[in-house]
N, CA, C and O atoms as a GROMACS GRO file, in nm:
protein
  388
    1MET      N    1  11.709   5.189  10.294
    1MET     CA    2  11.834   5.244  10.281
    1MET      C    3  11.898   5.277  10.143
    1MET      O    4  11.900   5.179  10.069
    2ASN      N    5  11.935   5.358  10.105
    2ASN     CA    6  12.004   5.381   9.978
    2ASN      C    7  12.145   5.352   9.988
    2ASN      O    8  12.189   5.341  10.103
    3ASP      N    9  12.240   5.333   9.873
    3ASP     CA   10  12.358   5.313   9.856
    3ASP      C   11  12.437   5.421   9.920
    3ASP      O   12  12.549   5.399   9.966
    4SER      N   13  12.367   5.564   9.926
    4SER     CA   14  12.442   5.653   9.981
    4SER      C   15  12.427   5.692  10.119
    4SER      O   16  12.498   5.777  10.173
    5ASP      N   17  12.332   5.627  10.177
    5ASP     CA   18  12.295   5.608  10.333
    5ASP      C   19  12.396   5.548  10.411
    5ASP      O   20  12.446   5.450  10.355
    6GLU      N   21  12.443   5.575  10.519
    6GLU     CA   22  12.549   5.515  10.595
    6GLU      C   23  12.494   5.508  10.760
    6GLU      O   24  12.410   5.583  10.809
    7ILE      N   25  12.547   5.428  10.809
    7ILE     CA   26  12.500   5.399  10.948
    7ILE      C   27  12.629   5.443  11.042
    7ILE      O   28  12.738   5.387  11.031
    8VAL      N   29  12.609   5.533  11.120
    8VAL     CA   30  12.719   5.570  11.224
    8VAL      C   31  12.710   5.536  11.350
    8VAL      O   32  12.626   5.590  11.422
    9VAL      N   33  12.787   5.450  11.391
    9VAL     CA   34  12.784   5.415  11.536
    9VAL      C   35  12.877   5.481  11.619
    9VAL      O   36  12.993   5.495  11.582
   10THR      N   37  12.828   5.533  11.754
   10THR     CA   38  12.902   5.614  11.813
   10THR      C   39  12.883   5.548  11.958
   10THR      O   40  12.796   5.464  11.980
   11GLY      N   41  12.977   5.598  12.056
   11GLY     CA   42  12.980   5.536  12.193
   11GLY      C   43  13.109   5.470  12.254
   11GLY      O   44  13.127   5.438  12.371
   12GLY      N   45  13.186   5.457  12.155
   12GLY     CA   46  13.324   5.424  12.183
   12GLY      C   47  13.350   5.278  12.229
   12GLY      O   48  13.453   5.248  12.288
   13LYS      N   49  13.251   5.189  12.199
   13LYS     CA   50  13.250   5.062  12.229
   13LYS      C   51  13.238   4.975  12.113
   13LYS      O   52  13.152   5.006  12.031
   14PRO      N   53  13.318   4.856  12.088
   14PRO     CA   54  13.304   4.805  11.994
   14PRO      C   55  13.173   4.729  11.973
   14PRO      O   56  13.107   4.692  12.070
   15LEU      N   57  13.138   4.709  11.854
   15LEU     CA   58  13.027   4.619  11.836
   15LEU      C   59  13.036   4.460  11.820
   15LEU      O   60  13.115   4.406  11.743
   16ASN      N   61  12.964   4.406  11.886
   16ASN     CA   62  12.979   4.250  11.873
   16ASN      C   63  12.845   4.170  11.877
   16ASN      O   64  12.741   4.230  11.905
   17GLY      N   65  12.844   4.047  11.852
   17GLY     CA   66  12.713   3.981  11.833
   17GLY      C   67  12.685   3.912  11.692
   17GLY      O   68  12.762   3.910  11.596
   18THR      N   69  12.568   3.859  11.700
   18THR     CA   70  12.521   3.806  11.562
   18THR      C   71  12.394   3.833  11.516
   18THR      O   72  12.307   3.872  11.595
   19ILE      N   73  12.371   3.817  11.394
   19ILE     CA   74  12.244   3.842  11.322
   19ILE      C   75  12.201   3.742  11.252
   19ILE      O   76  12.297   3.676  11.211
   20LYS      N   77  12.082   3.692  11.211
   20LYS     CA   78  12.040   3.584  11.131
   20LYS      C   79  11.988   3.667  10.987
   20LYS      O   80  11.914   3.766  10.982
   21ILE      N   81  12.047   3.600  10.882
   21ILE     CA   82  12.020   3.647  10.762
   21ILE      C   83  11.891   3.584  10.726
   21ILE      O   84  11.888   3.461  10.731
   22GLN      N   85  11.782   3.648  10.689
   22GLN     CA   86  11.662   3.564  10.638
   22GLN      C   87  11.671   3.514  10.500
   22GLN      O   88  11.726   3.585  10.416
   23GLY      N   89  11.618   3.388  10.465
   23GLY     CA   90  11.625   3.332  10.317
   23GLY      C   91  11.560   3.432  10.213
   23GLY      O   92  11.487   3.527  10.242
   24SER      N   93  11.594   3.398  10.106
   24SER     CA   94  11.538   3.479  10.010
   24SER      C   95  11.446   3.398   9.897
   24SER      O   96  11.494   3.306   9.830
   25LYS      N   97  11.320   3.438   9.884
   25LYS     CA   98  11.216   3.405   9.795
   25LYS      C   99  11.278   3.370   9.640
   25LYS      O  100  11.270   3.265   9.576
   26ASN      N  101  11.336   3.483   9.610
   26ASN     CA  102  11.401   3.479   9.474
   26ASN      C  103  11.512   3.369   9.462
   26ASN      O  104  11.528   3.307   9.357
   27ALA      N  105  11.582   3.349   9.562
   27ALA     CA  106  11.677   3.222   9.557
   27ALA      C  107  11.626   3.088   9.560
   27ALA      O  108  11.660   2.997   9.484
   28ALA      N  109  11.521   3.079   9.677
   28ALA     CA  110  11.484   2.952   9.703
   28ALA      C  111  11.376   2.878   9.600
   28ALA      O  112  11.358   2.756   9.597
   29LEU      N  113  11.312   2.971   9.519
   29LEU     CA  114  11.238   2.918   9.419
   29LEU      C  115  11.310   2.853   9.279
   29LEU      O  116  11.257   2.758   9.222
   30PRO      N  117  11.416   2.905   9.238
   30PRO     CA  118  11.481   2.837   9.148
   30PRO      C  119  11.576   2.708   9.215
   30PRO      O  120  11.607   2.610   9.148
   31ILE      N  121  11.604   2.722   9.317
   31ILE     CA  122  11.674   2.631   9.380
   31ILE      C  123  11.602   2.517   9.399
   31ILE      O  124  11.661   2.410   9.386
   32MET      N  125  11.468   2.518   9.431
   32MET     CA  126  11.370   2.430   9.448
   32MET      C  127  11.346   2.348   9.320
   32MET      O  128  11.331   2.226   9.320
   33ALA      N  129  11.344   2.432   9.205
   33ALA     CA  130  11.326   2.384   9.082
   33ALA      C  131  11.430   2.296   9.030
   33ALA      O  132  11.407   2.195   8.964
   34ALA      N  133  11.556   2.344   9.064
   34ALA     CA  134  11.676   2.252   9.037
   34ALA      C  135  11.682   2.145   9.121
   34ALA      O  136  11.736   2.044   9.076
   35ALA      N  137  11.632   2.141   9.257
   35ALA     CA  138  11.658   2.005   9.314
   35ALA      C  139  11.561   1.905   9.262
   35ALA      O  140  11.583   1.787   9.290
   36PHE      N  141  11.454   1.936   9.188
   36PHE     CA  142  11.360   1.842   9.139
   36PHE      C  143  11.456   1.760   9.023
   36PHE      O  144  11.429   1.645   8.989
   37LEU      N  145  11.557   1.829   8.973
   37LEU     CA  146  11.634   1.752   8.882
   37LEU      C  147  11.742   1.673   8.927
   37LEU      O  148  11.802   1.605   8.844
   38SER      N  149  11.778   1.670   9.055
   38SER     CA  150  11.870   1.629   9.116
   38SER      C  151  11.835   1.481   9.187
   38SER      O  152  11.726   1.453   9.237
   39GLU      N  153  11.954   1.392   9.181
   39GLU     CA  154  11.908   1.265   9.251
   39GLU      C  155  11.942   1.271   9.397
   39GLU      O  156  12.048   1.325   9.430
   40GLY      N  157  11.860   1.219   9.487
   40GLY     CA  158  11.900   1.237   9.631
   40GLY      C  159  11.801   1.358   9.692
   40GLY      O  160  11.699   1.408   9.643
   41THR      N  161  11.865   1.383   9.811
   41THR     CA  162  11.782   1.485   9.889
   41THR      C  163  11.855   1.618   9.906
   41THR      O  164  11.964   1.619   9.962
   42SER      N  165  11.795   1.739   9.857
   42SER     CA  166  11.843   1.859   9.882
   42SER      C  167  11.809   1.928   9.986
   42SER      O  168  11.695   1.905  10.025
   43VAL      N  169  11.885   2.027  10.061
   43VAL     CA  170  11.834   2.082  10.172
   43VAL      C  171  11.842   2.237  10.156
   43VAL      O  172  11.950   2.291  10.130
   44LEU      N  173  11.735   2.302  10.171
   44LEU     CA  174  11.748   2.450  10.162
   44LEU      C  175  11.767   2.511  10.313
   44LEU      O  176  11.666   2.527  10.382
   45ARG      N  177  11.855   2.533  10.348
   45ARG     CA  178  11.892   2.598  10.502
   45ARG      C  179  11.821   2.725  10.493
   45ARG      O  180  11.833   2.784  10.385
   46GLY      N  181  11.744   2.783  10.588
   46GLY     CA  182  11.717   2.918  10.608
   46GLY      C  183  11.609   2.939  10.502
   46GLY      O  184  11.601   3.052  10.456
   47CYS      N  185  11.533   2.855  10.461
   47CYS     CA  186  11.414   2.896  10.375
   47CYS      C  187  11.311   2.980  10.407
   47CYS      O  188  11.262   2.961  10.518
   48PRO      N  189  11.264   3.071  10.336
   48PRO     CA  190  11.163   3.139  10.401
   48PRO      C  191  11.035   3.078  10.375
   48PRO      O  192  10.994   3.050  10.263
   49ARG      N  193  10.965   3.057  10.497
   49ARG     CA  194  10.807   2.988  10.487
   49ARG      C  195  10.727   3.091  10.443
   49ARG      O  196  10.687   3.168  10.531
   50ILE      N  197  10.691   3.113  10.326
   50ILE     CA  198  10.604   3.201  10.259
   50ILE      C  199  10.516   3.103  10.178
   50ILE      O  200  10.536   2.984  10.156
   51ALA      N  201  10.406   3.189  10.136
   51ALA     CA  202  10.310   3.130  10.042
   51ALA      C  203  10.372   3.074   9.893
   51ALA      O  204  10.336   2.971   9.837
   52ASP      N  205  10.468   3.164   9.847
   52ASP     CA  206  10.521   3.130   9.705
   52ASP      C  207  10.593   3.006   9.722
   52ASP      O  208  10.588   2.922   9.632
   53VAL      N  209  10.672   2.979   9.847
   53VAL     CA  210  10.763   2.849   9.849
   53VAL      C  211  10.647   2.736   9.875
   53VAL      O  212  10.641   2.634   9.808
   54PHE      N  213  10.565   2.765   9.971
   54PHE     CA  214  10.467   2.662   9.988
   54PHE      C  215  10.382   2.591   9.878
   54PHE      O  216  10.339   2.476   9.887
   55LEU      N  217  10.364   2.680   9.768
   55LEU     CA  218  10.318   2.655   9.648
   55LEU      C  219  10.392   2.589   9.582
   55LEU      O  220  10.345   2.489   9.529
   56MET      N  221  10.538   2.623   9.562
   56MET     CA  222  10.619   2.547   9.481
   56MET      C  223  10.638   2.410   9.550
   56MET      O  224  10.642   2.309   9.480
   57GLU      N  225  10.649   2.402   9.680
   57GLU     CA  226  10.653   2.272   9.761
   57GLU      C  227  10.544   2.172   9.704
   57GLU      O  228  10.570   2.055   9.676
   58LYS      N  229  10.419   2.234   9.690
   58LYS     CA  230  10.303   2.151   9.651
   58LYS      C  231  10.300   2.115   9.500
   58LYS      O  232  10.239   2.016   9.462
   59ILE      N  233  10.364   2.194   9.416
   59ILE     CA  234  10.386   2.160   9.264
   59ILE      C  235  10.480   2.047   9.275
   59ILE      O  236  10.464   1.942   9.213
   60LEU      N  237  10.576   2.069   9.353
   60LEU     CA  238  10.676   1.948   9.338
   60LEU      C  239  10.649   1.821   9.403
   60LEU      O  240  10.706   1.718   9.369
   61ARG      N  241  10.555   1.828   9.505
   61ARG     CA  242  10.490   1.697   9.550
   61ARG      C  243  10.396   1.642   9.447
   61ARG      O  244  10.387   1.520   9.433
   62ASP      N  245  10.330   1.720   9.379
   62ASP     CA  246  10.234   1.689   9.280
   62ASP      C  247  10.288   1.591   9.162
   62ASP      O  248  10.229   1.503   9.100
   63LEU      N  249  10.425   1.639   9.152
   63LEU     CA  250  10.502   1.565   9.043
   63LEU      C  251  10.573   1.456   9.130
   63LEU      O  252  10.652   1.387   9.065
   64GLY      N  253  10.563   1.431   9.246
   64GLY     CA  254  10.613   1.314   9.310
   64GLY      C  255  10.722   1.321   9.410
   64GLY      O  256  10.763   1.218   9.463
   65ALA      N  257  10.765   1.426   9.436
   65ALA     CA  258  10.868   1.477   9.533
   65ALA      C  259  10.815   1.451   9.660
   65ALA      O  260  10.693   1.451   9.673
   66VAL      N  261  10.903   1.426   9.772
   66VAL     CA  262  10.887   1.410   9.895
   66VAL      C  263  10.939   1.537   9.975
   66VAL      O  264  11.055   1.563   9.944
   67SER      N  265  10.897   1.603  10.048
   67SER     CA  266  10.930   1.713  10.117
   67SER      C  267  10.871   1.722  10.274
   67SER      O  268  10.759   1.685  10.313
   68TRP      N  269  10.973   1.777  10.349
   68TRP     CA  270  10.944   1.801  10.494
   68TRP      C  271  11.025   1.920  10.545
   68TRP      O  272  11.125   1.955  10.482
   69TRP      N  273  10.987   1.985  10.656
   69TRP     CA  274  11.044   2.084  10.697
   69TRP      C  275  11.101   2.060  10.842
   69TRP      O  276  11.030   1.999  10.923
   70GLN      N  277  11.218   2.102  10.875
   70GLN     CA  278  11.283   2.094  11.008
   70GLN      C  279  11.302   2.245  11.026
   70GLN      O  280  11.381   2.307  10.954
   71GLY      N  281  11.224   2.309  11.129
   71GLY     CA  282  11.242   2.433  11.165
   71GLY      C  283  11.231   2.521  11.013
   71GLY      O  284  11.129   2.513  10.945
   72HIS      N  285  11.331   2.592  10.976
   72HIS     CA  286  11.350   2.689  10.845
   72HIS      C  287  11.415   2.608  10.714
   72HIS      O  288  11.438   2.651  10.602
   73ASP      N  289  11.433   2.493  10.762
   73ASP     CA  290  11.514   2.387  10.683
   73ASP      C  291  11.420   2.317  10.598
   73ASP      O  292  11.334   2.250  10.656
   74LEU      N  293  11.421   2.320  10.460
   74LEU     CA  294  11.327   2.264  10.374
   74LEU      C  295  11.399   2.148  10.310
   74LEU      O  296  11.497   2.169  10.239
   75TYR      N  297  11.356   2.030  10.331
   75TYR     CA  298  11.426   1.912  10.279
   75TYR      C  299  11.328   1.867  10.160
   75TYR      O  300  11.206   1.865  10.178
   76LEU      N  301  11.389   1.832  10.037
   76LEU     CA  302  11.344   1.783   9.930
   76LEU      C  303  11.398   1.661   9.857
   76LEU      O  304  11.504   1.666   9.794
   77ASP      N  305  11.324   1.553   9.867
   77ASP     CA  306  11.355   1.435   9.806
   77ASP      C  307  11.310   1.392   9.680
   77ASP      O  308  11.213   1.316   9.675
   78CYS      N  309  11.361   1.425   9.586
   78CYS     CA  310  11.314   1.423   9.440
   78CYS      C  311  11.376   1.290   9.360
   78CYS      O  312  11.368   1.270   9.238
   79SER      N  313  11.428   1.219   9.441
   79SER     CA  314  11.492   1.069   9.367
   79SER      C  315  11.387   0.986   9.316
   79SER      O  316  11.425   0.907   9.229
   80GLN      N  317  11.254   0.980   9.348
   80GLN     CA  318  11.162   0.885   9.304
   80GLN      C  319  11.040   0.971   9.225
   80GLN      O  320  10.931   0.923   9.192
   81ALA      N  321  11.083   1.104   9.205
   81ALA     CA  322  10.977   1.174   9.146
   81ALA      C  323  10.985   1.147   8.986
   81ALA      O  324  11.090   1.143   8.922
   82GLU      N  325  10.861   1.130   8.933
   82GLU     CA  326  10.860   1.095   8.781
   82GLU      C  327  10.767   1.182   8.704
   82GLU      O  328  10.756   1.176   8.582
   83GLY      N  329  10.693   1.276   8.790
   83GLY     CA  330  10.599   1.365   8.714
   83GLY      C  331  10.675   1.478   8.631
   83GLY      O  332  10.775   1.544   8.657
   84THR      N  333  10.579   1.474   8.507
   84THR     CA  334  10.665   1.577   8.396
   84THR      C  335  10.569   1.687   8.378
   84THR      O  336  10.612   1.793   8.333
   85VAL      N  337  10.442   1.674   8.409
   85VAL     CA  338  10.340   1.779   8.385
   85VAL      C  339  10.258   1.847   8.491
   85VAL      O  340  10.200   1.784   8.579
   86ILE      N  341  10.256   1.956   8.482
   86ILE     CA  342  10.166   2.022   8.607
   86ILE      C  343  10.045   2.038   8.522
   86ILE      O  344  10.040   2.097   8.414
   87THR      N  345   9.941   1.973   8.588
   87THR     CA  346   9.802   2.003   8.543
   87THR      C  347   9.745   2.141   8.542
   87THR      O  348   9.765   2.219   8.635
   88GLU      N  349   9.671   2.171   8.435
   88GLU     CA  350   9.667   2.304   8.425
   88GLU      C  351   9.521   2.368   8.531
   88GLU      O  352   9.470   2.480   8.534
   89HIS      N  353   9.488   2.247   8.605
   89HIS     CA  354   9.381   2.299   8.718
   89HIS      C  355   9.456   2.269   8.861
   89HIS      O  356   9.400   2.238   8.967
   90PHE      N  357   9.581   2.286   8.841
   90PHE     CA  358   9.670   2.285   8.976
   90PHE      C  359   9.634   2.414   9.084
   90PHE      O  360   9.631   2.406   9.207
   91PRO      N  361   9.609   2.524   9.006
   91PRO     CA  362   9.615   2.652   9.091
   91PRO      C  363   9.466   2.647   9.151
   91PRO      O  364   9.455   2.706   9.258
   92GLU      N  365   9.369   2.595   9.108
   92GLU     CA  366   9.238   2.581   9.145
   92GLU      C  367   9.242   2.477   9.247
   92GLU      O  368   9.164   2.483   9.343
   93LYS      N  369   9.334   2.375   9.232
   93LYS     CA  370   9.342   2.253   9.353
   93LYS      C  371   9.410   2.308   9.490
   93LYS      O  372   9.398   2.260   9.603
   94CYS      N  373   9.494   2.439   9.443
   94CYS     CA  374   9.530   2.516   9.580
   94CYS      C  375   9.457   2.618   9.638
   94CYS      O  376   9.494   2.684   9.735
   95GLY      N  377   9.344   2.630   9.574
   95GLY     CA  378   9.252   2.749   9.602
   95GLY      C  379   9.304   2.887   9.533
   95GLY      O  380   9.271   2.999   9.572
   96LEU      N  381   9.384   2.861   9.432
   96LEU     CA  382   9.439   2.985   9.373
   96LEU      C  383   9.322   3.038   9.267
   96LEU      O  384   9.247   2.953   9.219
   97PRO      N  385   9.304   3.194   9.225
   97PRO     CA  386   9.214   3.219   9.103
   97PRO      C  387   9.268   3.164   8.990
   97PRO      O  388   9.209   3.174   8.882
   0.00000   0.00000   0.00000
């Protein structure tokens, strides 16, 4: 859809109901990085379960974070994380080129 497109609803009956908005990778990745700097547990609600997010989760775990999923909510406990360097061979460990 473009900005000039529109949706026209006809039928004489009001709309009602709910829709679920999918999480955004472009929002999740920087939030995950920021969570690494925080004390305690951060929760990303509605986090997309996609390869980029899983890779970032592996990187944070490699640095000492603890993470787990409950449905589409990602929990990141970085309170004990002390890592500061991502090894140059990390992509190879994850099976990336």
